[in-house]
DSSP file (Angstrom, degrees, kcal/mol; ACC not computed):
  #  RESIDUE AA STRUCTURE BP1 BP2  ACC     N-H-->O    O-->H-N    N-H-->O    O-->H-N    TCO  KAPPA ALPHA  PHI   PSI    X-CA   Y-CA   Z-CA
    1    1 A M              0   0    0      0, 0.0    29,-0.1     0, 0.0     6,-0.0   0.000 360.0 360.0 360.0 140.1    1.7   -0.3   22.5
    2    2 A P    >   -     0   0    0      0, 0.0     3,-1.7     0, 0.0    26,-0.0  -0.274 360.0-122.7 -58.9 146.1   -1.7   -1.4   21.2
    3    3 A V  T 3  S+     0   0    0      1,-0.3     0, 0.0     3,-0.0     0, 0.0   0.723 108.9  61.3 -65.0 -21.2   -1.9   -5.1   20.5
    4    4 A F  T 3  S+     0   0    0     12,-0.0     2,-0.4     2,-0.0    -1,-0.3   0.448  91.7  81.5 -86.8   1.5   -2.9   -4.4   16.9
    5    5 A V    <   -     0   0    0     -3,-1.7     2,-0.5    11,-0.2    11,-0.2  -0.888  64.9-156.4-108.4 137.0    0.4   -2.6   16.1
    6    6 A T  E     -A   15   0A   0      9,-2.6     9,-2.8    -2,-0.4     2,-0.5  -0.944   8.4-143.0-114.3 131.7    3.6   -4.5   15.3
    7    7 A H  E     -A   14   0A   0     -2,-0.5     2,-0.9     7,-0.2     7,-0.2  -0.816   8.7-152.7 -91.3 127.6    7.1   -3.0   15.8
    8    8 A N  E  >> -A   13   0A   0      5,-3.1     4,-1.4    -2,-0.5     5,-1.3  -0.848  10.5-173.2-101.4  98.4    9.5   -4.0   13.1
    9    9 A E  T  45S+     0   0    0     -2,-0.9    -1,-0.2     1,-0.2     3,-0.1   0.868  79.8  56.6 -62.7 -38.8   13.0   -3.8   14.8
   10   10 A V  T  45S+     0   0    0      1,-0.2    -1,-0.2     2,-0.1    -2,-0.0   0.899 121.6  26.9 -62.4 -40.9   15.0   -4.4   11.6
   11   11 A T  T  45S-     0   0    0     -3,-0.2    -1,-0.2     2,-0.1    -2,-0.2   0.469 101.2-129.5-101.9  -3.1   13.4   -1.5    9.8
   12   12 A S  T  <5S+     0   0    0     -4,-1.4     2,-0.2     1,-0.2    -3,-0.2   0.841  70.9 106.8  57.5  37.1   12.6    0.6   12.9
   13   13 A D  E   < -A    8   0A   0     -5,-1.3    -5,-3.1     2,-0.0     2,-0.3  -0.709  63.7-116.6-130.8-173.2    9.1    1.2   11.8
   14   14 A F  E     -A    7   0A   0     -7,-0.2     2,-0.4    -2,-0.2    -7,-0.2  -0.933  12.9-148.9-129.8 149.1    5.6    0.0   12.8
   15   15 A T  E     -A    6   0A   0     -9,-2.8    -9,-2.6    -2,-0.3    -2,-0.0  -0.978   8.6-174.7-121.6 130.5    2.9   -1.9   11.0
   16   16 A I        -     0   0    0     -2,-0.4   -11,-0.2   -11,-0.2     3,-0.1  -0.956  23.9-144.8-118.6 108.1   -0.9   -1.5   11.5
   17   17 A P        -     0   0    0      0, 0.0    -2,-0.0     0, 0.0   -13,-0.0  -0.261  36.2 -76.8 -71.1 160.5   -2.7   -4.2    9.5
   18   18 A Q        +     0   0    0      2,-0.1     2,-0.3     1,-0.0     0, 0.0  -0.308  60.5 177.3 -55.0 135.3   -6.0   -3.5    7.8
   19   19 A N        -     0   0    0     -3,-0.1    -1,-0.0     1,-0.1   -15,-0.0  -0.988  30.9-171.1-149.2 132.1   -8.7   -3.6   10.5
   20   20 A N        +     0   0    0     -2,-0.3     2,-0.8    80,-0.0    -1,-0.1   0.214  50.8 121.7-106.9  13.0  -12.4   -2.9   10.4
   21   21 A D    >   -     0   0    0      1,-0.2     3,-1.5     2,-0.1     4,-0.1  -0.684  44.6-166.3 -82.3 107.7  -13.0   -3.0   14.1
   22   22 A L  G >  S+     0   0    0     -2,-0.8     3,-1.4     1,-0.3    -1,-0.2   0.660  78.8  76.7 -69.4 -14.8  -14.5    0.3   15.1
   23   23 A S  G 3  S+     0   0    0      1,-0.3    -1,-0.3    -3,-0.0    -2,-0.1   0.657  85.2  63.4 -71.6 -12.4  -13.8   -0.3   18.8
   24   24 A I  G <  S+     0   0    0     -3,-1.5    -1,-0.3    37,-0.1    36,-0.2   0.474  72.2 123.3 -90.4  -0.4  -10.1    0.5   18.2
   25   25 A L    <   +     0   0    0     -3,-1.4     2,-0.3    -4,-0.1    36,-0.2  -0.323  47.9  67.4 -57.8 139.1  -10.7    4.2   17.2
   26   26 A G  E    S-B   60   0B   0     34,-2.0    34,-3.1     2,-0.0     2,-0.5  -0.917  82.5 -54.3 146.8-170.3   -8.8    6.5   19.4
   27   27 A K  E     -B   59   0B   0     -2,-0.3     2,-0.5    32,-0.2    32,-0.2  -0.916  39.4-170.0-112.7 129.7   -5.5    7.9   20.6
   28   28 A Y  E     -B   58   0B   0     30,-2.7    30,-3.1    -2,-0.5     2,-0.6  -0.982  10.7-151.3-123.6 125.3   -2.7    5.7   21.8
   29   29 A I  E     -B   57   0B   0     -2,-0.5     2,-0.4    28,-0.2    28,-0.2  -0.856  17.1-169.8 -97.6 125.1    0.4    7.1   23.5
   30   30 A V  E     -B   56   0B   0     26,-3.1    26,-2.6    -2,-0.6     2,-0.6  -0.932  14.3-143.6-117.9 135.6    3.4    4.8   23.0
   31   31 A T  E     -B   55   0B   0     -2,-0.4     2,-0.5    24,-0.2    24,-0.2  -0.879  13.3-160.7 -99.6 124.7    6.7    5.2   24.8
   32   32 A L  E     +B   54   0B   0     22,-3.4    22,-2.3    -2,-0.6     2,-0.4  -0.909  12.4 179.6-105.7 128.1    9.8    4.4   22.6
   33   33 A R  E     -B   53   0B   0     -2,-0.5     2,-0.4    20,-0.2    20,-0.2  -0.995  10.5-170.5-132.7 131.8   13.0    3.6   24.5
   34   34 A S  E     -B   52   0B   0     18,-2.6    18,-2.1    -2,-0.4     2,-0.4  -0.985  10.9-169.5-121.6 133.1   16.4    2.6   23.1
   35   35 A E  E     -B   51   0B   0     -2,-0.4     2,-0.3    16,-0.2    16,-0.2  -0.922   9.3-171.6-123.8 146.1   19.2    1.4   25.3
   36   36 A I  E     -B   50   0B   0     14,-2.7    14,-2.5    -2,-0.4     2,-0.5  -0.980  16.1-141.8-130.6 149.8   22.9    0.8   24.8
   37   37 A Y  E     -B   49   0B   0     -2,-0.3    12,-0.2    12,-0.2    -2,-0.0  -0.951  15.4-165.7-114.7 121.0   25.3   -0.9   27.2
   38   38 A I  E     -B   48   0B   0     10,-3.0    10,-2.8    -2,-0.5     2,-0.1  -0.910  23.7-120.1-110.1 125.7   28.8    0.6   27.4
   39   39 A P  E     -B   47   0B   0      0, 0.0     8,-0.3     0, 0.0     3,-0.1  -0.380  12.7-143.1 -62.4 138.9   31.6   -1.4   29.1
   40   40 A D  S    S-     0   0    0      6,-2.8     2,-0.3     1,-0.1     7,-0.1   0.767  77.4 -11.4 -75.3 -25.5   33.0    0.5   32.1
   41   41 A D  S >  S-     0   0    0      5,-0.5     3,-1.4     0, 0.0     5,-0.1  -0.924  87.9 -75.1-158.7-176.7   36.6   -0.8   31.3
   42   42 A Y  T 3  S+     0   0    0     -2,-0.3    -2,-0.0     1,-0.3     0, 0.0   0.692 119.6  66.2 -63.3 -20.1   38.5   -3.3   29.1
   43   43 A T  T 3  S-     0   0    0      1,-0.1    -1,-0.3     3,-0.0     0, 0.0   0.740  89.3-146.9 -74.9 -21.7   37.4   -6.2   31.4
   44   44 A K    <   +     0   0    0     -3,-1.4    -2,-0.1     2,-0.1     3,-0.1   0.789  58.5 128.5  59.0  29.5   33.8   -5.8   30.4
   45   45 A D  S    S+     0   0    0      1,-0.1     2,-0.3    -4,-0.0    -1,-0.1   0.799  70.9  30.0 -81.4 -30.8   32.7   -6.9   33.8
   46   46 A T  S    S-     0   0    0     -5,-0.1    -6,-2.8     2,-0.0    -5,-0.5  -0.940  70.1-161.8-130.8 153.1   30.4   -3.9   34.4
   47   47 A Y  E     -B   39   0B   0     -2,-0.3     2,-0.5    -8,-0.3   -10,-0.0  -0.931  14.3-138.7-132.2 153.1   28.4   -1.8   32.1
   48   48 A T  E     -B   38   0B   0    -10,-2.8   -10,-3.0    -2,-0.3     2,-0.5  -0.952  22.8-139.8-108.9 132.8   26.8    1.6   32.1
   49   49 A T  E     -B   37   0B   0     -2,-0.5     2,-0.4   -12,-0.2   -12,-0.2  -0.804  19.3-175.9 -95.6 129.9   23.3    1.8   30.5
   50   50 A M  E     +B   36   0B   0    -14,-2.5   -14,-2.7    -2,-0.5     2,-0.3  -0.953  10.3 175.2-119.8 144.5   22.5    4.8   28.4
   51   51 A F  E     -B   35   0B   0     -2,-0.4     2,-0.4   -16,-0.2   -16,-0.2  -0.981  26.8-150.6-147.8 158.9   19.1    5.3   27.0
   52   52 A V  E     +B   34   0B   0    -18,-2.1   -18,-2.6    -2,-0.3     2,-0.4  -0.991  23.9 179.8-126.0 137.2   16.9    7.7   25.0
   53   53 A E  E     +B   33   0B   0     -2,-0.4     2,-0.3   -20,-0.2   -20,-0.2  -1.000   8.2 155.8-142.6 137.5   13.2    7.6   25.6
   54   54 A Y  E     -B   32   0B   0    -22,-2.3   -22,-3.4    -2,-0.4     2,-0.3  -0.985  32.2-119.6-154.5 161.7   10.2    9.6   24.2
   55   55 A D  E     -B   31   0B   0     -2,-0.3     2,-0.3   -24,-0.2   -24,-0.2  -0.763  25.4-179.7-101.1 147.7    6.5    9.3   23.6
   56   56 A F  E     -B   30   0B   0    -26,-2.6   -26,-3.1    -2,-0.3     2,-0.4  -0.935  22.6-119.9-138.7 166.9    4.6    9.4   20.3
   57   57 A V  E     -B   29   0B   0     -2,-0.3     2,-0.5   -28,-0.2   -28,-0.2  -0.880  10.6-160.7-113.9 135.7    1.0    9.1   19.4
   58   58 A I  E     -B   28   0B   0    -30,-3.1   -30,-2.7    -2,-0.4     2,-0.5  -0.977  15.2-162.4-108.5 121.4   -0.8    6.6   17.2
   59   59 A L  E     -B   27   0B   0     -2,-0.5     2,-0.7   -32,-0.2   -32,-0.2  -0.919   6.9-161.3-105.7 124.3   -4.2    7.9   16.1
   60   60 A I  E     -B   26   0B   0    -34,-3.1   -34,-2.0    -2,-0.5    -2,-0.0  -0.913  20.6-169.1-104.5 108.9   -6.8    5.5   14.8
   61   61 A E        -     0   0    0     -2,-0.7     3,-0.1   -36,-0.2   -37,-0.1  -0.535  27.3 -90.6 -97.2 159.3   -9.2    7.5   12.8
   62   62 A P        -     0   0    0      0, 0.0     2,-0.2     0, 0.0    -1,-0.1  -0.323  48.5 -98.9 -63.9 152.4  -12.6    6.5   11.3
   63   63 A C        -     0   0    0     36,-0.1     2,-0.6     1,-0.1    36,-0.1  -0.545  38.4-128.7 -69.3 135.7  -12.7    5.2    7.8
   64   64 A I        -     0   0    0     -2,-0.2     2,-0.5    -3,-0.1    -1,-0.1  -0.801  16.0-148.1 -95.2 122.4  -13.7    7.9    5.4
   65   65 A I        -     0   0    0     -2,-0.6     3,-0.1     1,-0.2    33,-0.1  -0.768  14.1-174.7 -89.8 127.1  -16.6    7.0    3.1
   66   66 A N  S    S+     0   0    0     30,-2.8     2,-0.3    -2,-0.5    -1,-0.2   0.875  72.2   6.1 -84.8 -43.5  -16.5    8.7   -0.4
   67   67 A T  E     -C   96   0C   0     29,-1.7    29,-2.5    30,-0.1     2,-0.4  -0.994  51.7-166.7-142.5 148.4  -19.8    7.4   -1.6
   68   68 A Y  E     +C   95   0C   0     -2,-0.3     2,-0.3    27,-0.2    27,-0.2  -0.961  30.9 163.7-132.9 114.7  -22.8    5.5   -0.2
   69   69 A T  E     -C   94   0C   0     25,-2.4    25,-2.8    -2,-0.4     2,-1.1  -0.892  48.5-113.8-135.4 158.1  -25.2    4.2   -2.9
   70   70 A A  E     +C   93   0C   0     -2,-0.3    23,-0.3    23,-0.2     3,-0.2  -0.811  35.9 176.5 -87.2  98.1  -28.0    1.8   -3.6
   71   71 A T  E    S+     0   0C   0     -2,-1.1     2,-0.4    21,-1.0    -1,-0.2   0.763  74.7  30.5 -80.3 -24.6  -26.1   -0.4   -6.0
   72   72 A T  E    S+C   92   0C   0     20,-1.8    20,-2.5    -3,-0.1     2,-0.3  -0.972  80.9 174.9-131.3 118.8  -29.1   -2.8   -6.4
   73   73 A S        -     0   0    0     -2,-0.4     2,-0.4    18,-0.2    17,-0.1  -0.859  27.8-120.6-125.8 160.1  -32.5   -1.2   -6.0
   74   74 A I        +     0   0    0     -2,-0.3     3,-0.1     1,-0.2    17,-0.0  -0.793  26.0 170.7 -98.7 135.5  -36.1   -2.4   -6.3
   75   75 A T  S    S-     0   0    0     -2,-0.4     2,-0.3     1,-0.4    -1,-0.2   0.760  70.1  -2.8-106.0 -46.3  -38.5   -0.8   -8.8
   76   76 A V        -     0   0    0      2,-0.0     2,-0.5     0, 0.0    -1,-0.4  -0.995  47.7-163.1-148.3 139.3  -41.5   -3.2   -8.7
   77   77 A I        -     0   0    0     -2,-0.3     2,-0.5    -3,-0.1    11,-0.0  -0.996  21.4-162.7-116.2 122.8  -42.4   -6.4   -6.9
   78   78 A E        +     0   0    0     -2,-0.5     2,-0.4     2,-0.0    -2,-0.0  -0.916  12.0 175.7-112.0 130.5  -45.4   -8.1   -8.6
   79   79 A Y        -     0   0    0     -2,-0.5     2,-0.5     7,-0.0     6,-0.0  -0.999  20.1-145.2-132.0 133.4  -47.5  -10.8   -7.0
   80   80 A N    >   -     0   0    0     -2,-0.4     3,-2.4     4,-0.2    48,-0.2  -0.864  33.2-107.9 -97.7 128.2  -50.7  -12.4   -8.4
   81   81 A V  T 3  S+     0   0    0     -2,-0.5    48,-0.2     1,-0.3    46,-0.1  -0.271 105.9  21.4 -53.6 133.2  -53.3  -13.3   -5.8
   82   82 A G  T 3  S+     0   0    0     46,-3.2    -1,-0.3     1,-0.3    47,-0.1   0.260  94.6 126.0  89.9 -10.7  -53.4  -17.1   -5.4
   83   83 A A  S <  S-     0   0    0     -3,-2.4    45,-0.5    45,-0.2    -1,-0.3  -0.324  70.5 -86.5 -74.2 162.3  -49.9  -17.6   -6.7
   84   84 A P        -     0   0    0      0, 0.0    -4,-0.2     0, 0.0    -1,-0.1  -0.101  67.3 -62.9 -59.8 167.8  -47.3  -19.5   -4.7
   85   85 A T        -     0   0    0     42,-0.1     2,-0.5    -3,-0.1    39,-0.0  -0.247  56.8-149.7 -53.3 137.9  -45.2  -17.7   -2.2
   86   86 A L  E     -D  125   0D   0     39,-2.7    39,-3.1    -3,-0.1     2,-0.5  -0.958  16.0-173.9-118.2 128.2  -43.0  -15.1   -3.8
   87   87 A T  E     +D  124   0D   0     -2,-0.5     2,-0.3    37,-0.2    37,-0.2  -0.990  35.8 121.1-118.8 122.8  -39.6  -14.0   -2.6
   88   88 A D  E     +D  123   0D   0     35,-2.2    35,-2.5    -2,-0.5   -11,-0.1  -0.914  18.3  87.1-161.6 178.1  -38.2  -11.0   -4.6
   89   89 A G        -     0   0    0     -2,-0.3   -15,-0.1    33,-0.2     2,-0.1   0.894  49.1-169.8  85.1  43.0  -37.0   -7.5   -4.3
   90   90 A L        -     0   0    0     32,-0.1     2,-0.3   -17,-0.1    32,-0.2  -0.424   5.8-175.3 -65.0 135.3  -33.3   -7.8   -3.5
   91   91 A Y        -     0   0    0     30,-2.1     2,-0.4    29,-0.2   -18,-0.2  -0.975   7.1-170.9-130.9 149.1  -31.7   -4.5   -2.5
   92   92 A I  E     -C   72   0C   0    -20,-2.5   -20,-1.8    -2,-0.3   -21,-1.0  -0.995   7.5-163.4-141.8 132.7  -28.0   -3.7   -1.8
   93   93 A F  E     -C   70   0C   0     -2,-0.4     2,-0.4   -23,-0.3   -23,-0.2  -0.955  16.0-166.0-112.1 135.3  -26.4   -0.5   -0.4
   94   94 A D  E     -C   69   0C   0    -25,-2.8   -25,-2.4    -2,-0.4     2,-0.4  -0.952  11.6-152.6-126.8 142.5  -22.6   -0.2   -0.8
   95   95 A E  E     -C   68   0C   0     -2,-0.4   -27,-0.2   -27,-0.2     5,-0.1  -0.881  25.2-120.3-107.8 144.0  -20.1    2.1    0.8
   96   96 A D  E    S+C   67   0C   0    -29,-2.5   -30,-2.8    -2,-0.4   -29,-1.7  -0.974 101.3  25.6-131.0 118.3  -16.9    3.1   -1.0
   97   97 A P  S    S-     0   0    0      0, 0.0     2,-0.7     0, 0.0    -1,-0.1   0.616 105.6-115.3 -72.2 168.4  -14.4    2.3    0.3
   98   98 A V        +     0   0    0      1,-0.2    -2,-0.1    -2,-0.2    -4,-0.0  -0.618  46.6 161.3 -75.4 112.7  -15.8   -0.6    2.3
   99   99 A C        -     0   0    0     -2,-0.7    -1,-0.2   -36,-0.1   -36,-0.1   0.474  45.6-129.8-108.9  -8.1  -15.5    0.5    6.0
  100  100 A N        +     0   0    0      1,-0.2   -78,-0.2    -5,-0.1    -2,-0.1   0.840  40.7 172.8  59.9  36.8  -18.1   -2.1    7.3
  101  101 A Y        -     0   0    0      1,-0.1    -1,-0.2   -79,-0.0     2,-0.1  -0.485  44.4 -93.4 -68.7 146.6  -20.0    0.5    9.3
  102  102 A P        -     0   0    0      0, 0.0     2,-0.4     0, 0.0    -1,-0.1  -0.389  43.2-142.4 -63.7 138.6  -23.2   -0.9   10.8
  103  103 A E        -     0   0    0     -2,-0.1     2,-0.5    -3,-0.1    42,-0.2  -0.847  11.0-160.9-107.4 137.0  -26.2   -0.3    8.5
  104  104 A T  E     -F  144   0E   0     40,-2.8    40,-2.2    -2,-0.4     2,-0.5  -0.972   8.0-164.2-117.2 118.9  -29.7    0.5    9.7
  105  105 A V  E     -F  143   0E   0     -2,-0.5     2,-0.4    38,-0.2    38,-0.2  -0.891   4.6-169.5-105.1 129.2  -32.4   -0.1    7.2
  106  106 A T  E     -F  142   0E   0     36,-3.1    36,-2.6    -2,-0.5     2,-0.4  -0.965   4.0-159.8-119.7 132.2  -35.8    1.5    7.8
  107  107 A L  E     -F  141   0E   0     -2,-0.4     2,-0.4    34,-0.2    34,-0.2  -0.909   3.0-163.3-111.8 138.8  -39.0    0.6    5.8
  108  108 A T  E    S+F  140   0E   0     32,-2.2    32,-2.1    -2,-0.4    -2,-0.0  -0.980  70.8   5.0-121.9 133.7  -42.0    2.9    5.6
  109  109 A N  S    S+     0   0    0     -2,-0.4    -1,-0.1     1,-0.2     3,-0.0   0.747  74.9 165.3  71.1  27.9  -45.5    1.7    4.4
  110  110 A L        -     0   0    0     -3,-0.1    -1,-0.2    30,-0.1     6,-0.1  -0.648  41.6-117.1 -73.7 123.0  -44.6   -2.0    4.1
  111  111 A P    >   -     0   0    0      0, 0.0     3,-1.7     0, 0.0    -1,-0.1  -0.253  17.9-119.6 -60.5 149.6  -47.9   -3.8    3.9
  112  112 A V  T 3  S+     0   0    0      1,-0.3    -2,-0.1     3,-0.0    -3,-0.0   0.738 111.2  59.7 -64.7 -23.4  -48.6   -6.2    6.8
  113  113 A F  T 3  S+     0   0    0      2,-0.0     2,-0.4    12,-0.0    -1,-0.3   0.451  93.0  80.5 -86.3   1.2  -48.8   -9.2    4.4
  114  114 A V    <   -     0   0    0     -3,-1.7     2,-0.5    11,-0.1    11,-0.2  -0.905  69.0-149.5-109.5 134.7  -45.2   -8.7    3.2
  115  115 A T  E     -E  124   0D   0      9,-2.9     9,-2.4    -2,-0.4     2,-0.6  -0.893   7.8-141.2-106.1 130.5  -42.2   -9.9    5.2
  116  116 A H  E     -E  123   0D   0     -2,-0.5     2,-0.6     7,-0.2     7,-0.2  -0.809  20.8-146.0 -86.9 121.2  -38.9   -8.1    5.1
  117  117 A N  E  >> -E  122   0D   0      5,-3.1     4,-1.3    -2,-0.6     5,-1.2  -0.801  17.8-140.5 -95.8 116.8  -36.2  -10.7    5.1
  118  118 A E  T  45S+     0   0    0     -2,-0.6    -2,-0.0     1,-0.2     5,-0.0  -0.966  76.1  11.8-117.4 140.3  -33.0   -9.8    7.0
  119  119 A P  T  45S+     0   0    0      0, 0.0    -1,-0.2     0, 0.0    -2,-0.1  -0.961 121.9  63.3 -92.8  10.6  -30.1  -10.3    6.4
  120  120 A S  T  45S-     0   0    0      2,-0.1    -2,-0.2     1,-0.1   -29,-0.2   0.653  93.8-137.5 -72.5 -11.9  -30.9  -11.4    2.9
  121  121 A S  T  <5 +     0   0    0     -4,-1.3   -30,-2.1     1,-0.2     2,-0.2   0.905  64.2  98.7  59.4  46.8  -32.3   -7.9    2.1
  122  122 A D  E   < - E   0 117D   0     -5,-1.2    -5,-3.1   -32,-0.2     2,-0.3  -0.799  64.8-112.6-143.7-170.0  -35.4   -9.0    0.1
  123  123 A F  E     -DE  88 116D   0    -35,-2.5   -35,-2.2    -2,-0.2     2,-0.4  -0.929  12.6-151.6-133.6 151.7  -39.1   -9.6    0.7
  124  124 A T  E     -DE  87 115D   0     -9,-2.4    -9,-2.9    -2,-0.3   -37,-0.2  -0.990   4.3-169.3-126.8 133.2  -41.5  -12.5    0.9
  125  125 A I  E     -D   86   0D   0    -39,-3.1   -39,-2.7    -2,-0.4   -11,-0.1  -0.966  25.1-141.6-114.9 110.8  -45.2  -12.5    0.1
  126  126 A P        -     0   0    0      0, 0.0   -43,-0.1     0, 0.0    -2,-0.0  -0.275  41.1 -71.9 -69.2 159.0  -46.7  -15.8    1.2
  127  127 A K        -     0   0    0    -45,-0.1     2,-0.4   -46,-0.1   -42,-0.1  -0.258  65.1-178.2 -49.7 130.1  -49.4  -17.5   -0.9
  128  128 A N        -     0   0    0    -45,-0.5   -46,-3.2   -48,-0.2   -45,-0.2  -0.997  32.2-177.7-143.7 132.1  -52.5  -15.3   -0.4
  129  129 A N        +     0   0    0     -2,-0.4     2,-0.7   -48,-0.2    -1,-0.1   0.276  48.2 122.0-109.2   8.6  -56.0  -15.6   -1.8
  130  130 A D    >   -     0   0    0      1,-0.2     3,-1.5     2,-0.1     4,-0.1  -0.630  45.7-163.9 -79.4 111.0  -57.3  -12.4   -0.2
  131  131 A L  G >  S+     0   0    0     -2,-0.7     3,-1.4     1,-0.3    -1,-0.2   0.681  81.0  76.7 -68.4 -16.5  -58.7  -10.2   -3.0
  132  132 A D  G 3  S+     0   0    0      1,-0.3    -1,-0.3    -3,-0.0    -2,-0.1   0.670  84.0  64.5 -68.5 -15.1  -58.6   -7.2   -0.7
  133  133 A I  G <  S+     0   0    0     -3,-1.5    -1,-0.3     2,-0.0    -2,-0.2   0.546  72.8 119.9 -85.8  -4.4  -54.8   -6.9   -1.1
  134  134 A I    <   +     0   0    0     -3,-1.4     2,-0.3    -4,-0.1   -54,-0.1  -0.364  49.9  65.5 -61.0 133.4  -55.1   -6.1   -4.8
  135  135 A G  S    S-     0   0    0     -2,-0.1     2,-0.4     2,-0.0    -2,-0.0  -0.861  84.3 -63.1 145.0-177.5  -53.6   -2.7   -5.5
  136  136 A G        -     0   0    0     -2,-0.3     2,-0.4     2,-0.0    -2,-0.0  -0.839  37.3-167.3-106.0 141.9  -50.3   -0.8   -5.5
  137  137 A Y        -     0   0    0     -2,-0.4     2,-0.7     2,-0.0    -2,-0.0  -0.994  10.9-149.2-130.4 125.4  -48.3   -0.1   -2.4
  138  138 A T        -     0   0    0     -2,-0.4     2,-0.4   -28,-0.0    -2,-0.0  -0.859  18.9-173.2 -98.0 119.1  -45.4    2.4   -2.3
  139  139 A V        -     0   0    0     -2,-0.7     2,-0.5   -29,-0.0   -30,-0.2  -0.918  12.5-147.2-114.1 135.6  -42.8    1.4    0.2
  140  140 A A  E     -F  108   0E   0    -32,-2.1   -32,-2.2    -2,-0.4     2,-0.5  -0.876   8.3-162.0-103.2 134.4  -39.8    3.6    1.1
  141  141 A I  E     -F  107   0E   0     -2,-0.5     2,-0.4   -34,-0.2   -34,-0.2  -0.969   9.6-177.4-115.1 126.5  -36.4    2.0    1.9
  142  142 A R  E     -F  106   0E   0    -36,-2.6   -36,-3.1    -2,-0.5     2,-0.4  -0.986   5.5-168.3-125.4 131.6  -33.9    4.1    3.8
  143  143 A S  E     -F  105   0E   0     -2,-0.4     2,-0.4   -38,-0.2   -38,-0.2  -0.970   6.5-177.1-120.7 135.1  -30.4    3.0    4.8
  144  144 A E  E      F  104   0E   0    -40,-2.2   -40,-2.8    -2,-0.4    -2,-0.0  -0.971 360.0 360.0-129.1 144.6  -28.1    4.8    7.2
  145  145 A I              0   0    0     -2,-0.4    -1,-0.1   -42,-0.2   -42,-0.0   0.291 360.0 360.0-125.7 360.0  -24.6    4.2    8.3
């Protein structure tokens, strides 16, 4: 029986606690065996063992996501040339229900003078006096699970 499954003898059932470990996905074949010992005579010196045995399957399936959304998104990060370092632009993606699938965030067109901070999911623009950076930059954020 898999180590993450508990057999409850009193109720003759099994418990699988909540688990977010994707490495346990799969099919597990478990053999269930029940034995009884019957005395061979009134002296109870010897017994005959009778048993019933069969296999059953435990399937650990992937968590099913109903929705995956950007619950906190960035519209604009504004920085004035010469101002102190700015950290801003928090973004959050959420899955419902929470299955803790690994997330891959991809950024497109992030200017070289902006740092993407992971795992805090925001951005830093260090103090900068370069007037050549003045302008608007459209950055795309994509998250995949």
